[in-house]
ROZAKOL-882407 format. One line per field, with one value per residue (C-alpha): residue number from 1; x, y, z; residue in one letter. Coordinates in Angstrom, 2 decimals, decimal comma. Each point is the difference from the previous one (the first is absolute). Layout:
i <- NUM_...
X <- X_...
Y <- Y_...
Z <- Z_...
aa <- A_...
end
This chain:
i <- 1_2_3_4_5_6_7_8_9_10_11_12_13_14_15_16_17_18_19_20_21_22_23_24_25_26_27_28_29_30_31_32_33_34_35_36_37_38_39_40_41_42_43_44_45_46_47_48_49_50_51_52_53_54_55_56_57_58_59_60_61_62_63_64_65_66_67_68_69_70_71_72_73_74_75_76_77_78_79_80_81_82_83_84_85_86_87_88_89_90_91_92_93_94_95_96_97_98_99_100_101_102_103_104_105_106_107_108_109_110_111_112_113_114_115_116_117_118_119_120_121_122_123_124_125_126_127_128_129_130_131_132_133_134_135_136_137_138_139_140_141_142_143_144_145_146_147_148_149_150_151_152_153_154_155_156_157_158_159_160_161_162_163_164_165_166_167_168_169_170_171_172_173_174_175_176_177_178_179_180_181_182_183_184_185_186_187_188_189_190_191_192_193_194_195_196_197_198_199_200_201_202_203_204_205_206_207_208_209_210_211_212_213_214_215_216_217_218_219_220_221_222_223_224_225_226_227_228_229_230_231_232_233_234_235_236_237_238_239_240_241_242_243_244_245_246_247_248_249_250_251_252_253_254_255_256_257_258_259_260_261_262_263_264_265_266_267_268_269_270_271_272_273_274_275_276_277_278_279_280_281_282_283_284_285_286_287_288_289_290_291_292_293_294_295_296_297_298_299_300_301_302_303_304_305_306_307_308_309_310_311_312_313_314_315_316_317_318_319_320_321_322_323_324_325_326_327_328_329_330_331_332_333_334_335_336_337_338_339_340_341_342_343_344_345_346_347_348_349_350_351_352_353_354_355_356_357_358_359_360_361_362_363_364_365_366_367_368_369_370_371_372_373_374_375_376_377_378_379_380_381_382_383_384_385_386_387_388_389_390_391_392_393_394_395_396_397_398_399_400_401_402_403_404_405_406_407_408_409_410_411_412_413_414_415_416_417_418_419_420_421_422_423_424_425_426_427_428_429_430_431_432_433_434_435_436_437_438_439_440_441_442_443_444_445_446_447_448_449_450_451_452_453_454_455_456_457_458_459_460_461_462_463_464_465_466_467_468_469_470_471_472_473_474_475_476_477_478_479_480_481_482_483_484_485_486_487_488_489_490_491_492_493_494_495_496_497_498_499_500_501_502_503_504_505_506_507_508_509_510_511_512_513_514_515_516_517_518_519_520_521_522_523_524_525_526_527_528_529_530_531_532_533_534_535_536_537_538_539_540_541_542_543_544_545_546
X <- 8,55_2,08_-0,29_1,53_3,42_-0,01_-1,90_1,67_1,14_-3,14_-2,23_2,21_-0,66_-3,67_-0,46_1,87_-2,19_-3,22_0,97_0,94_-3,37_-1,97_1,73_0,32_3,71_3,04_1,00_3,64_-0,85_-1,36_3,09_2,21_-1,92_0,51_3,72_0,25_-1,81_2,37_3,03_-1,17_-0,69_3,44_1,71_-1,81_1,30_3,61_0,51_-1,22_3,58_0,08_-0,82_-2,46_-1,87_-2,90_-1,24_-3,09_0,03_-3,26_-0,06_0,80_-0,57_3,52_1,33_3,65_1,43_3,52_2,27_2,05_3,55_3,03_3,41_2,68_3,60_-0,74_-3,49_-1,40_-3,73_-0,65_-3,60_0,74_3,61_2,09_3,69_1,40_0,45_-3,62_-1,15_1,71_-2,20_-3,14_0,98_3,01_2,13_-1,23_2,30_0,27_-2,73_-2,55_-3,47_-0,92_-3,01_-0,02_-2,96_-2,16_-2,24_-3,76_-1,40_-2,95_-2,44_-1,22_-3,28_1,50_2,04_-3,01_-2,17_2,65_0,32_-3,74_-0,06_2,79_-1,85_-3,30_1,68_1,67_-3,18_-2,04_2,45_-0,12_-3,80_-0,15_2,38_-2,06_-3,17_1,61_1,37_-3,41_-1,99_2,47_-0,89_-3,75_-1,02_-3,09_-1,42_-3,28_0,38_-2,53_0,49_-1,80_-0,58_2,20_-0,65_-0,93_2,38_-0,77_-2,18_2,66_-0,84_2,68_-0,45_1,46_1,37_1,03_3,77_0,02_-2,17_-1,21_-1,68_-2,84_0,43_-3,02_0,45_0,24_-3,32_-3,42_-1,92_-2,83_1,05_-0,21_2,46_0,27_2,73_-0,12_-1,48_1,69_0,77_1,74_2,33_2,68_3,67_1,08_3,64_2,35_2,52_2,95_0,29_1,93_-3,09_-0,78_-1,47_-2,96_-2,62_-2,38_-3,37_-2,85_-3,65_-0,49_2,58_-1,29_2,33_-1,93_-3,05_2,09_1,26_-3,48_-1,29_2,96_-1,06_-3,66_0,37_2,07_0,36_1,85_2,24_0,79_0,75_-2,85_-1,63_2,13_-0,90_1,61_-1,04_-1,62_-1,21_-1,64_-1,84_0,42_-3,22_-2,18_0,69_2,64_0,60_2,14_0,84_0,31_1,01_-0,15_2,87_-2,43_-2,63_-2,48_-0,07_-1,90_2,26_-2,83_-2,25_2,81_0,75_-3,67_-0,56_-3,22_-2,69_2,77_1,57_3,63_-0,29_-2,19_2,71_2,40_-2,61_-0,61_3,71_0,24_-2,78_-2,74_2,04_-1,83_2,12_-0,43_1,59_0,65_1,69_3,45_0,91_3,24_-1,96_0,02_-3,25_-1,83_1,48_-1,10_-3,55_0,05_1,59_-2,79_-2,69_-2,86_-0,15_-0,51_2,63_-0,68_3,61_3,57_2,75_3,55_2,72_3,12_2,35_-1,81_-0,92_-3,58_-3,20_-3,14_-3,18_-3,35_-3,16_-3,73_-1,56_-1,86_3,25_2,12_-0,60_0,39_3,30_1,39_-1,32_-0,58_2,67_1,74_0,67_-0,77_2,14_2,79_0,18_-0,19_2,90_2,10_-0,88_1,03_2,92_-1,27_-1,95_-3,59_-2,21_-3,72_-2,30_-3,41_-0,69_-0,90_3,18_2,10_-1,56_0,55_3,62_0,58_-1,58_2,17_3,15_-1,08_-0,52_3,28_2,01_-1,88_0,64_3,68_0,40_-1,97_2,29_3,36_-0,43_-1,99_-2,73_-3,77_-2,29_-1,10_3,54_1,02_-3,04_0,73_3,50_-1,34_-2,68_2,72_1,79_2,63_0,36_3,47_2,06_2,80_-2,33_-0,72_3,63_1,71_-2,58_0,33_-1,58_-2,09_-1,94_-1,15_-0,55_-2,46_-2,41_-2,99_0,39_3,79_2,87_3,78_0,53_-2,32_1,58_3,46_-1,17_-1,59_3,21_2,05_-2,30_0,07_3,81_0,08_-2,49_2,13_3,08_-1,87_-0,94_3,62_1,18_-2,59_1,07_3,67_-0,71_-1,96_2,82_2,52_-2,31_-0,04_3,81_0,42_3,58_0,73_1,99_-3,27_-0,95_2,60_-1,57_-1,55_-3,79_-0,63_-1,93_-0,33_-3,47_1,45_2,74_-2,69_-1,63_3,36_0,55_-3,43_0,94_3,22_2,34_2,14_3,56_1,75_0,73_-3,68_-0,92_2,89_-1,04_-3,37_-0,68_-1,59_-3,39_0,04_0,35_-2,36_-2,17_-3,72_-2,26_-2,71_-3,27_-2,94_-3,52_-2,33_-3,74_-2,32_-0,92_3,64_1,21_2,80_3,27_0,42_3,51_1,88_0,93_3,70_1,36_2,39_3,00_0,66_-0,31_-2,45_-2,64_2,27_0,01_3,75_1,15_2,35_2,85_-0,54_-0,14_3,29_1,60_-1,07_1,32_3,33_0,46_-0,57_2,60_2,63_1,64_0,72_2,36_1,51_0,89_1,80_2,03_1,05_2,90_1,85_0,54_0,97_2,59_1,34_0,36_1,91_2,31_0,61_0,97_2,43_1,55_0,39_1,69_2,35_0,95_0,72_2,33_1,91
Y <- 24,12_3,11_-0,73_-3,42_1,54_2,10_-2,42_-1,91_-3,53_-1,66_2,17_-0,71_-3,74_0,52_2,21_-2,49_-2,82_2,00_0,95_-3,60_-1,27_2,73_-0,51_-3,79_0,01_-1,34_2,10_-0,32_1,96_2,89_-0,04_0,00_3,00_1,86_-0,78_1,27_3,22_0,55_-0,64_2,59_2,55_-0,64_0,47_3,32_0,96_-1,25_0,18_-2,15_-1,10_-2,08_-3,69_0,08_-3,02_-0,31_-3,04_-0,40_-2,90_-1,88_-1,25_3,14_2,80_1,39_2,07_-0,17_2,52_-0,27_0,93_-2,60_1,15_-1,64_-0,03_1,37_1,20_3,39_1,49_1,27_-0,03_1,31_-1,18_-3,68_-0,47_0,31_-0,42_-2,74_2,31_1,10_-3,58_-1,21_2,38_-1,49_-3,66_-1,57_-2,14_1,64_-0,37_1,58_-1,29_-0,70_1,50_1,14_1,56_3,62_0,39_3,09_1,73_-0,05_2,87_2,25_0,13_3,38_0,50_-0,43_-3,05_-1,59_0,60_-1,50_-3,01_-0,41_-0,09_-2,57_-2,28_0,42_-0,83_-3,13_-1,20_0,71_-1,98_-2,92_0,12_-0,05_-2,93_-1,86_0,62_-1,27_-3,12_-0,71_0,28_-0,88_-3,73_0,44_0,69_-2,05_0,15_1,60_2,70_2,04_3,70_3,24_2,68_2,89_2,46_0,24_1,94_0,69_-3,10_-2,24_-1,59_0,13_-2,86_-0,18_-3,52_0,48_0,07_1,53_1,61_-1,52_1,55_-1,29_1,82_1,04_-2,78_-2,60_0,96_-1,50_2,45_1,90_-1,20_2,82_-0,03_2,55_0,92_-2,42_-2,92_-3,38_-1,64_-3,15_0,05_-2,04_0,95_0,29_0,98_1,76_2,43_1,48_3,75_2,86_1,37_-3,40_-3,28_0,37_-2,70_-0,32_-1,58_-1,17_-0,89_-0,53_-2,73_-3,56_-1,30_2,09_-2,12_-3,20_0,90_0,92_-3,41_-1,64_1,80_-0,98_-3,55_-2,31_-2,55_2,58_0,97_-3,69_-0,60_-2,46_2,42_2,11_3,18_-0,68_3,22_3,32_3,02_3,21_3,01_1,83_1,12_-1,77_-3,67_-2,69_-3,64_-2,63_-3,50_-2,52_-3,65_-2,48_-2,37_-2,12_-1,77_0,04_3,81_2,17_3,06_2,28_-0,92_0,42_3,51_0,98_-1,26_-0,70_2,25_1,94_1,17_-0,35_1,64_2,76_0,92_0,48_1,89_2,45_0,68_0,63_2,59_-2,23_-1,43_-3,01_-3,13_-2,98_-3,14_-2,57_-3,42_0,07_-2,63_-1,00_-0,34_3,53_-0,44_-1,15_2,83_2,56_-1,36_0,32_3,46_1,39_-0,93_0,76_-0,10_-3,36_-0,95_-2,11_-0,78_1,19_0,15_0,62_1,54_-0,83_1,72_3,33_-0,51_0,81_-1,85_0,06_-0,57_-0,66_0,71_-0,15_3,27_0,53_-0,42_2,50_3,07_-2,05_-1,48_3,43_1,72_3,66_1,99_-3,28_-0,70_-3,74_-0,92_2,31_-1,65_-3,45_0,95_1,16_-3,16_-2,36_2,07_-0,08_2,38_-1,11_0,72_-0,36_-0,76_-1,51_-3,22_1,96_2,07_-3,12_-1,70_3,09_0,18_-3,67_0,44_3,03_-1,87_-2,98_2,15_1,92_-3,21_-1,57_3,04_-0,05_-3,67_0,56_2,88_-1,30_-3,64_0,77_-2,53_0,18_1,16_-3,51_-1,26_3,11_-0,31_-3,70_0,83_2,55_-2,40_-2,56_2,48_1,51_3,75_0,97_-0,74_-1,35_-2,70_-1,20_0,29_-1,87_-2,44_-3,70_-0,57_-2,83_2,48_1,76_-3,21_-1,34_2,86_-1,36_0,45_0,52_-2,39_0,05_1,62_2,88_0,30_0,24_2,62_2,07_-0,11_1,05_2,96_0,96_-0,01_2,14_2,44_0,28_0,65_2,80_1,47_-0,20_1,71_2,78_0,48_0,08_2,76_1,95_-0,46_1,43_2,92_0,77_-0,01_-2,98_-1,19_-3,53_-0,81_-0,41_-2,92_-2,15_0,51_-3,18_-0,53_3,17_-0,30_2,63_0,87_0,58_2,18_2,09_0,45_1,10_2,40_1,57_0,58_1,77_-2,89_-0,34_-0,84_-2,49_2,80_0,99_-3,58_-0,42_3,12_-1,58_-1,79_-3,44_1,17_2,90_-2,56_-2,83_0,89_-0,15_2,88_-1,12_-0,22_1,91_-1,40_1,22_0,42_-1,05_3,57_1,02_-0,08_-2,42_1,70_0,49_-1,46_-2,12_2,05_0,37_-2,27_0,94_-1,00_0,69_-3,71_-0,76_-1,34_-2,84_-1,85_-0,24_-1,48_1,92_-2,38_0,61_3,76_-0,12_-2,02_2,54_2,94_-1,69_-0,94_3,65_1,10_-2,51_2,47_2,35_-2,57_-0,83_3,66_-0,06_-3,03_1,30_2,31_-2,82_-2,18_3,11_0,92_-3,56_0,11_3,29_-1,45_-3,09_2,19_1,98_-3,24_-1,30_3,21_-0,17_-3,58_1,07_2,74_-2,54
Z <- 36,94_0,67_3,71_-0,58_-0,53_3,14_2,21_2,81_-0,66_1,38_-2,14_-3,03_0,16_0,77_-3,06_-2,21_1,28_-0,58_-3,57_-0,82_1,22_-1,77_-3,36_0,46_-0,69_1,87_3,01_-1,09_-3,17_2,09_2,25_-3,10_-1,37_3,26_-0,06_-3,56_0,96_2,96_-2,23_-2,51_2,71_1,53_-3,36_-0,35_3,49_-0,26_-3,77_-2,86_-0,73_3,18_-0,03_2,90_1,32_2,46_1,87_2,19_2,44_-0,64_3,61_2,01_-2,50_0,58_-2,91_-1,07_-2,45_-1,43_-2,86_-1,91_-0,81_-1,60_1,70_-2,37_0,30_-1,57_0,17_-3,30_0,81_3,52_-0,13_-0,63_1,07_3,19_0,65_2,23_2,99_-0,02_-0,64_3,16_2,02_-1,57_0,03_1,63_-2,26_-3,22_-3,00_-3,43_-2,32_2,76_0,00_3,50_1,72_1,15_2,41_-0,48_2,55_-0,44_-1,99_0,56_-2,91_-1,10_-1,82_-3,49_0,96_1,70_-3,07_-2,29_2,28_0,02_-3,83_-0,09_2,41_-1,85_-3,31_1,35_1,67_-3,15_-2,15_2,44_0,03_-3,82_-0,16_2,60_-2,01_-3,20_1,66_1,53_-3,25_-2,78_0,02_0,50_-3,61_-0,81_3,53_1,03_2,65_1,95_0,58_0,81_-2,63_1,09_-2,81_-3,68_-2,24_-3,67_-0,14_1,62_3,35_2,70_2,47_3,50_0,38_3,63_-0,40_-3,47_-2,64_-3,26_-3,01_-2,16_-3,27_-2,01_-2,57_2,80_1,61_-0,56_-2,22_1,65_3,45_2,55_2,89_2,79_2,41_2,91_-1,98_0,44_-3,34_-1,14_-2,98_-1,74_0,37_-3,63_0,48_2,38_-1,49_1,90_-0,60_1,59_1,69_1,47_-1,24_-2,34_0,64_-2,92_0,73_-2,24_0,33_-3,74_-0,69_-0,66_2,70_2,55_-0,78_0,19_3,47_1,21_-1,04_1,76_3,19_-0,34_-1,36_2,23_-2,82_-2,11_2,92_0,59_-3,70_-0,54_-2,45_-2,32_-1,90_-3,36_-1,74_0,91_-1,95_1,19_-1,27_3,35_1,60_-2,56_-0,63_0,47_-0,93_1,70_-1,17_2,84_0,24_2,87_0,78_2,02_-2,09_2,87_0,21_-2,48_-0,63_-1,12_2,91_2,52_-1,30_0,02_3,53_1,89_-1,49_-1,74_3,26_-1,11_-3,40_1,43_2,49_-2,91_-2,04_2,85_0,40_-3,77_0,06_-1,42_-2,87_-1,49_-0,09_-2,35_1,48_-2,72_-0,01_-1,57_-2,62_-1,66_-3,24_-1,42_-1,94_3,14_2,03_-2,61_0,12_3,80_-0,12_-2,19_2,50_0,33_-3,83_-1,73_-2,62_-3,10_-0,92_0,40_-2,65_1,27_-2,19_2,00_-2,46_0,25_3,69_-0,92_0,85_-2,11_1,99_-1,67_2,00_-0,78_-1,17_3,27_2,01_-1,94_2,16_3,17_-1,20_-0,92_3,11_0,65_-1,83_-0,79_3,65_0,05_-3,00_1,18_3,43_-1,58_-2,27_2,97_1,88_-2,82_-1,26_-3,60_-2,21_-0,53_-3,03_0,64_-2,92_-0,72_-1,91_-3,14_0,20_0,57_-3,01_-2,12_1,10_-0,80_-3,42_-0,74_1,07_-2,09_-3,10_0,51_0,28_-2,90_-2,22_0,98_-0,99_-3,18_-1,02_1,21_-1,06_-3,18_0,84_-0,27_2,79_0,92_0,61_1,94_2,26_0,46_1,26_2,48_1,19_0,75_2,28_-2,31_0,57_-1,29_-3,09_2,21_1,27_-3,54_-1,14_2,80_1,37_-0,72_-3,47_1,42_2,13_-3,17_-1,96_2,58_-0,74_-1,87_-3,75_0,10_-0,64_0,35_-3,40_0,82_3,44_-1,56_-2,47_2,78_1,99_-3,00_-0,62_3,67_0,06_-3,17_1,53_3,14_-2,15_-1,79_3,36_1,11_-3,19_0,39_3,59_-1,08_-2,50_2,60_2,50_-2,45_-0,75_3,72_0,07_2,33_-0,50_-1,19_3,14_1,92_-2,27_1,75_3,43_1,47_-0,25_-2,03_-3,26_-2,73_1,31_3,47_-1,48_-1,68_3,40_1,43_-2,89_0,46_3,64_-1,04_0,84_-3,13_1,08_2,26_2,45_0,05_0,90_2,43_1,93_0,90_3,26_-0,30_1,28_-2,49_-2,76_0,94_3,01_-0,62_0,97_2,37_-1,90_1,44_0,35_-2,72_0,24_-2,75_-0,93_-0,38_-3,57_-0,75_-0,99_-3,74_0,13_2,53_3,03_0,84_2,66_2,76_-2,12_-3,69_-0,83_2,80_-2,39_-1,15_3,32_0,64_3,31_2,26_-0,88_-3,71_0,57_1,92_-2,78_-2,64_2,02_0,77_-3,66_-0,94_2,57_-1,11_-2,42_2,91_1,51_-3,39_-0,44_3,36_-1,04_-3,45_1,04_1,77_-3,14_-1,96_2,61_0,00_-3,80_0,19_2,64_-2,18_-2,96_2,19_1,31_-3,54_-1,11_2,97_-0,90_-3,56_1,18_2,02
aa <- M_A_T_A_I_S_A_N_K_A_E_L_L_A_I_A_D_A_V_A_R_E_K_I_I_D_K_A_I_V_I_E_A_M_E_D_A_I_Q_R_A_A_R_A_R_Y_G_A_E_N_D_I_R_A_K_I_D_T_E_T_G_D_L_R_L_W_R_V_V_E_V_V_E_E_V_E_D_H_F_K_Q_V_D_L_K_Q_A_E_K_L_Q_A_G_A_S_V_G_D_F_I_V_D_P_L_P_S_I_E_F_G_R_I_A_A_Q_A_S_K_Q_V_I_F_Q_K_V_R_E_A_E_R_E_R_Q_Y_E_E_F_K_D_R_A_G_E_I_I_T_G_V_V_K_R_V_E_F_G_H_I_V_V_D_L_G_R_A_E_G_V_V_R_R_D_A_Q_I_P_R_E_I_V_R_V_G_D_R_I_R_S_L_I_L_K_V_V_R_E_N_R_G_P_Q_I_F_L_S_R_A_H_P_D_F_M_R_K_L_F_A_Q_E_V_P_E_I_Y_D_G_I_I_E_I_K_A_A_A_R_D_P_G_S_R_A_K_I_G_V_I_S_H_D_G_S_I_D_P_V_G_A_C_V_G_M_K_G_S_R_V_Q_A_V_V_Q_E_M_H_G_E_K_I_D_I_I_P_W_S_E_D_L_A_T_F_V_V_N_A_L_Q_P_A_Q_V_A_R_V_V_I_D_E_E_E_E_R_I_E_V_V_V_P_D_D_Q_L_S_L_A_I_G_R_R_G_Q_N_V_R_L_A_S_Q_L_T_G_S_A_I_D_I_M_T_E_D_E_A_N_E_K_R_Q_N_E_F_M_Q_R_S_D_M_F_Q_T_E_L_D_V_D_E_T_L_S_Q_L_L_V_A_E_G_F_S_E_L_E_E_V_A_Y_V_D_P_S_E_I_A_V_I_E_G_L_D_E_D_I_A_G_E_L_Q_T_R_A_I_E_A_L_E_K_R_E_E_A_A_R_E_R_R_R_E_L_G_V_E_D_A_L_V_D_M_P_Y_L_T_E_A_M_L_V_T_L_G_E_A_G_I_K_T_L_D_D_L_A_D_L_A_T_D_E_L_I_E_K_R_R_A_E_P_R_R_R_D_Q_A_A_P_A_R_P_Q_P_K_G_G_V_L_G_M_Y_G_F_S_E_E_Q_G_N_E_I_I_M_A_A_R_A_H_W_F_E_D_E_D_E_P_A_P_A_A_E_A_A_N_S_E_E_D_A_A_A_D_G_D_K
end
């Protein structure tokens, strides 16, 4: 590029055109870089204080070099100003206040000036190339792109994408996949980040969307939108599951994805380094979808706990290991696919769990309501599980139980309400022991038991509560799937938010937080009335003096 500065005008345009084609950038950007380099070299020759401009004619290659000066009555800066007499020599009719052009002769570039000019042009061209790369790839996140492995650095694969480079980080690669320099690989564009050293294009071969896009390339029905992949989960390099649905009743979504003799799915499997893929029909009914997701295991029944976002799946004894999978793989992928934690258990374990829950609830009713074992078990058998259900249900729902009447139902409700009041009083005492201030009692939706939970988490004042974000208060922690041989936690596990186990909605959480913050705004408003009162007293005193 050093020769570009000293070359004749024909060579100047030819070099600019060649650089623009090589770097795939606008020729005008290269010309502009050359002009900038010439301007800097000219300032070094004539003085940096001069306002020197350079212009290359893009048609002929002619170079014009000039200095811009201001016409003034009395010159103070000889580099940027001229008097009226001198201005007349440069431009006829010049007047004070005009900016005129003082032509400069072409300059000869020495070795240092040529090297500096070369660096300026390289820098400008490099910046233009980086910007072009960013603009080309910034909106392509989510696409599959093919590239050539250029090098492997510290386990990260650098891929030549033709007009840019991308990187497949170690955690975005398929485990145990061996790639060599020169191999052609396909990968998903995860994101494109603009950085000073150029755009960083992050690629992935382990993301579930990579599998989605591969199926879209191999299955025309997916590309056309007739079949939709509703959910996908992967254990990269080992196994994957996808849930598919057909929007055309005459087309089998699973069969279309498998293809004739498995040709379509095998093409995807080969690209994913032999990863086994389970293709299952998607269903709006969560229980049905869970049964499908656990294939090839057979499921006896499914119990869904919507509040806890957990699903209990009961399988025959001989299907347990198949349902769990090697190292819990099958149940883990099914959990990712359905978006809910899944507990796998056998018939015997499910029966034992039900019996334990039955006895716990029965013992609770027997103790809290002071009734005999028969009556407590009768309540549980009829579907009652909490004291609140007995206390506040319509009495007729209790009276219809065989062997009970309205009088007994009324008595049970009275005892249930008294038991709840005792619980509330015990919680109140515990809350005071923890030092939770009484002001929190006035917050909407919060019970004494909830205040105890807040106190145990160190939230004891209005300011403590007001400082929380809504998700810190109410957000649930995502439950994890648990295998049969994993011990159940001894106590309820903490949720994402302090009160996450109570099932508050986001609107309720916002209302609680805003109520806790209300005193902040009251404090801001207090000085104004006080000032008004003081002013009133002064006015009254002034009137008295009159």
